[in-house]
C-alpha positions, 0 to 999 in steps of 0.5 A, a space after each residue: 501553481 503550488 506543489 507544497 504545503 497547501 497541496 498536502 492539506 487536501 490529502 485526507 482520504 485513506 487509500 489503504 486499509 488493513 489487510 485480512 491476510 498480512 495485517 499491514 495497512 496495505 490493502 487498496 480499497 478501490 483496487 481491492 488488492 493488497 500491495 504487500 501480500 497480493 490478497 485476494 490472489 491465492 499466491 502470496 506476493 513476494 518481493 524479488 529485490 535483493 536486500 542490501 547487506 551492510 
């Protein structure tokens, strides 16, 4: 059972495509929702994780 190089060769289908609202390649085709902005929901998704400052 291999988990490395030979397994990665099978990954050729795109699960995400361009989002109409935010323009990022985060729109999941099967779920039809954007991972970045939450489209097609009316409210824009926002991340609540605080940014680490240097």
